[in-house]
N, C-alpha and C positions, 0 to 999 in steps of 0.2 A: 257337629262339634258348631260350636259358634264361632271357629274360626273361619268356617268356611262362608258364612253370611256373607251375602254379596250388596251390602249396605254400608253406611256410612258411623255406625255403632262398633265396628272394631276396627283398628288399625290396618295400613293397607298392606302390610306385609302378610296380614291375616286373612285378607277377604279373598275371597273364592279366584275372582280376574288376577290377583298375584304375579301367576306366571301364566307363560304363554299360552295358547291351545294348543290342547292333543291335537296328532294328528291320526290317522286311522290306525285300527291293530293297536299292539304291544310296541313298546320300546323303552329307550331310558335315553338321559342325554349324559356328557361327560364335562370333565369342570373346563374343559373349553366349548363348552357347548357344543357341541358337534353330537348328532340324532344318532341312536343306535336301533333301527326297528328290529324287530324281532315277531317270530311267529305266531309266539304261542306264550300263553300265561306261564308256563313253565319253565321256558328258557328265560323270559324275563328273571322270575325267579333266580336260576343260576347266574344269571350273570350278577344278579345281586351277592349272592351268595361267594360269587367269584371275586369278589370286588376287595383288593387288595390295599386300597389307599384312599377309599374316597373319593374315587372316581365317579359312581352313578349319582347323581347330585339330585336329579328328577325322572320320576317314570311317569308313562301313558299309560293307559287301558282303553278298550274301548265303552266301558261305564263312564269314564270320567272327563269331561267336555274338555277340563285342563289339565296342563301338567301337575304333579303331586308329588310330593316326599315318599322315596321307599317305605318311610317311616308310617307312612299314612294309608298305606295299600294294605288293603286287609290279608293274611294269611300269611305275610312275609317274617313273622317273625322268627322262624328255624331261620332261613336265609340272613336274616339282617344281625342275629348272634353270632350265625357262624364266620359271617364276613369282619364283623366287630372284633371278635373273638384274635381273628389272622392279626386286624391291626393293630390291637395294641400288642400284641405276642410282639411283630417287628419293631414296632415304637419302641415296646420298653428291651429288645436286644438289641435296640440302637442306640438305647441309650446308654446300654450299660456299659457298648463300647467305647462309647463316649468318654463315659466315668473311667474306664482304667485308664484311658488312653491321656486325657487332661489327667488325673491322677496320678499318673505317674510320672506324667512331666514336670508336677506342681510338686512332688514329692525330691523328684529327682532333683528341682531347683533348689528345693529349701536345705538337703544334704547338703551340696555343693557351697551356700551362703554359710552354714554352719561349719562347715569343712574350714570357709577363707578364715571366719571371725574366728574359731579357735586357733591357726596359725596366727593369724594378726594378735591375738590377745598376747601370745608367747611373744613375740616381736617387741609390742609395748613394755611388755614388762624386760627383755633384755636391754629395749636403749633406753630404759628409764631404771635400773639395774635394781630394779622390786622384783617382788618374790607374788606371784599369780599360782594361788593352787588352782587344782585340777578341778575343782567346784565352783571358782569365781570364773575361769576359763570358759566352761559349759554355760553359765551364765552369762559371760560376754556373749557367746556363739550365738545364742538363744534370742538375744536381742537384739545381732546384727540380723537374724532374720524377718523380725517385727519390724524392722528400720528399713530393709530392703526395700525400694519401689519396682527390681526386676519379680520379686514375691511377689509382692501386694498387685500387681497388674495378672501375674498369673494366675493367685487365687482369682482373683476378679474374670479374667477369663473363662479360669473352670467354674465359675459359678455361671456364668450367664449361659455357658455353652455345653456344660456338662449336666452342672445338678440340678438345674432350673428344667432342662429337658427331662431328668430323670425323673425329678418330681411331678411334672404333668403326665411322664407315660402310667406311671404307678396309680396316680389317681383313675385317669383310663381306665386301665386294670381293673382296678378295685371293685369302679361300676357296672364292670360287665357283669356280677354276681346279684346286679338288683336288675338288670334288664331282660325282664319281662316282659308280660304285654303292656302289664300295666306302666313299667318303667320307662318302656318304648313310645307310650302315649304319653305322659308327663315329660318328653325330652322334645317331641315337637316343634312346641309353642319356640324353642330357643332355636332349633334347628332350623327352622320355616323362619324364622326373623334375620340368620345369618345368611343364610341363601339366598333370599329376596335380595339384601345388602351385597352382597359378592355380585349380583346381577345388573347392581342400577349404575349407571351412568354417574360419572363424576368428572368433568371437564376441569374444572379448577384444581382442585388435588392433583389430577394430572399437570398442568400448568407450572403450579408450585413445585412437583418434581423434577419438572424441564429446569427448572429455574437453580436450584440445585445441583442439579446434573451437568449443568453451565458453569456454575463456579467451579465446581469437582473437578470436570476437564482441564478450568484453565488453572487447579493447582495443581493437576500430574503434571500437564505440558510443561509447568513451570520446575517444578521438580526431575524432569525428564532433562529438561533443556541443562539444571546446573548441575545434576549427577549421573546422567546419560541412561540407556534404555535399559542397561542392566540393573538400577532400579528399582525398574518395575517389579520387581522380585519380591523385593521385599515390601511387603502386604502392611505390617504391622509399623512401618516405616512413617516417621513423621511427615506428613506434607506440606509444603513451601506456603508462603501468601499471609502467612499468620502475621508478618511484620507489616505486610503491603495494603492488609483489609482486615487483620482480627481485632478484635476489642483490647488494644493493647493501654493499660490502665492509666499510665502516665499518659501519650500523646489523648487518651479521653479525656482528661482531664483535663488539658490542656488546649482544649477548644478545637479537636477532631472528632467532631459530635456526630459524623455522617459513620464510623464505625460502629456505635450503638446500632446501624440498620444491616450493614455489610455482615459484621461476623458470625450473626444468626443462619447464612447461607455458607456460611466453610465449614469443613470439620477439618478433622486431623489426621484420620487418614482414611482407607478402605473399606476397612469394618467399624468402624463410627458411620460411615457416610452410610453403610448399608442398612445398619440399624437406625439411623433416623428415618432413611428413605421407607425401612417397611412403616414402622409406625405412623410417619405421615401418609404414607398408602390406607391404614388400615382406620384411624381415627382421622382423618382429614374427609375423606369419603363418609362414614357416619354423618360428621357434622356437617359437611355440604348437603347430605341429604335430606337430614330431618329439621335442622336450623335454617337451611338455606347458603348459599354460595358467598352472601354479601358478608353473612356472618362470621366463615370461614377465614376470610382474608383480615377483617376486623380482629378477632382474636389471635390469629396467629399474631398477627405486629403489633399488636399491644401488649401481647404475651412475652414476646420473641424481645421487646424493648423492656418492658418490667424486669426479666432477668437479666439484661444487660444489665440494667442502672445496680439489679442488686448485687451482682456479680461486680462490680465498679465499686461499690462500696465495702462490699468483704472477701475480695478475693482480690491480692495484689498478682496475682500470676496471669501472663494474656492469656484468654478462652478464644472456640471459636465453638458454633455448632448449633441446627436449630430448638435443641433439648426445650431452650425456654420458652418458645413457641408451641413445641408439644407437648409439655406438661400445661399450657397453657388451654389447648383443648381437649388434654384430658381431664384438666378441672372441670370445664365448660360442658362436656359433656356428663361429667356427674353430677351436676345441678341439673344443670338443663335436663334430664331425664330423669333425676329425682324428681323436680315440679312438673313433669310433664308423663306420670307415670302411665299411663295410658296407651304412651308410643312404645316402649320400648319392655318384654320382656324383664320381669326381676333378674332372673338368673344372670341374662345379657349385662344388665347392670351391675352384678357383683362383680361379671370378670373386669370392668373400668377400675373398683376398687383394688381388686389383685395386683391389678398393674400398679396402683400408686403404691404399696406396700412393697411389691417387688424393688421399683426403682429406687423406694426408701433405703431397702436391703442394698441392692447395689453401692448407693451411693456411700451406706456406710460402711461397704468394705473394701471402696473402691473411693475412700477419700483426698486421696494424694491427686489422683485422676478426673473425677468428677467436680462439676462444679455445681455442689449441690445447691448454694444460692441460686445461682441462676432457675435452678428446677424449682426452688421453692418461690421464688418472687414469679414465675410463670404458671405456677398453677395456681399461687394465690388471684393473678389478674384473671386468668380462664374465669374462675369462680365465683367471684368477684363482676365480673361482667354479665354470667348466666342469671346472677340475681338483680342486677339490677334493668336487666335491657329484657328478661323472660320472665313475668307474672305466672305465678302458677296457676297450672289449667287442668280438666280433667278431660278435655275435648281429646278423641282419636284422632283430630286432624291435624298433619302437622301443619306448624305455620308458616302466612304467607311475608314474601319481603315485599316492604312497602318501596317506595320512589327513592325516600330517603337513604334507605338501606344500601339501597340497587348504586345510589350516588357515593354514598362513603366509602362503600365495599370498595368500587371501582377506583375512586382515587387511592384506596391501600391496597391495591393490587398495582398500581401503577408505581407507588412508592417502593413496592416490593420488587417489581421488574426494574426500576430503574437503580435500584440499591445492586441484586443480579450484576447488570452491565457494569457498574460502576466498579463493584469488588473484581470481575475476571480481568477488564480492563486496567486497574493498577496490580494484580497478579503479572499478568501475561506483561506487562510492560515494565515488574518491575521496580 
């Protein structure tokens, strides 16, 4: 296969030396990079067939000088189909359970809100000596659901934690019908790309996650200080620190410009933090690995500021969160990888486009809670950065960073670090 050529005509993830050298005999590597030697090919096939959650990431045999994917090993079709079928079935069962749990909670809240609206309509009619018919009270109660902030939040959580995982599980389950030997071979490029990317080091991405975690810890400590340790159980409760370092629009307009830099490092609650941290862990690594580390700091800072400025112009409520910078990373990768098509398989680029669509859908449903202006501003800023800085290329080589890139990237990193320390100190200091 072309992807095993050990030369510069293929991207780095497709080369023969993309994965580590193979030990003697047979064996496999799990997601934590721990090796598991086997006595024979049959035992290796059994390990692949018994894999329940994608633990078998790489395998080796005496015939291969380097580790390869299980999907690249000849004769593993039946074992792979058995494992994938079980994996897809377990995922679908888990997704259905979440659909039932979140769906029941959503319907229960909607019914309760409807009931309160129906009673409130009667109280309004009685207080005003007016007569509301049954149909009018039903209409009033239904409108109360649409206007309820709690119902909107419940619908947003249902979409993120139940519907989207269910939809993805359904897609994986349907793909099994076309997972013959040809289908397995067609899936190899994207799987090889994702496996290789997962194994790459991304120290700057970890550094940015550390800055976010530091500010998040300061918010938690401030929250505990003001509300007590019992408040730690309130996972969905709003964190403190918004007034001290968030993007308070009136204060920003009256000269507190530094809030544009501190607000992206704050988050509203634990769920908000974990969602943004997981997005940064993937998007940041992908950007750092392919476009090099200086551009991660520049894209994130530029997009976060652009998103914050857009929010300041179009949203009056205070805002926090790294979403502007993250959407900038997403927009950058969409354009950068389109201009450098040889670097990344098409199927992997399509996943980025799907991410933009899902973010837009979440923003549409949760418009009361999601800062769509910051999302749009960050996305456009990241896309613009990629267009201006990186010309179109058919090369399979990742671009190298220049001395200027490293100087400016280091300066941006210093700004982010200073912003994190400023935010933490202001939050803890009250």
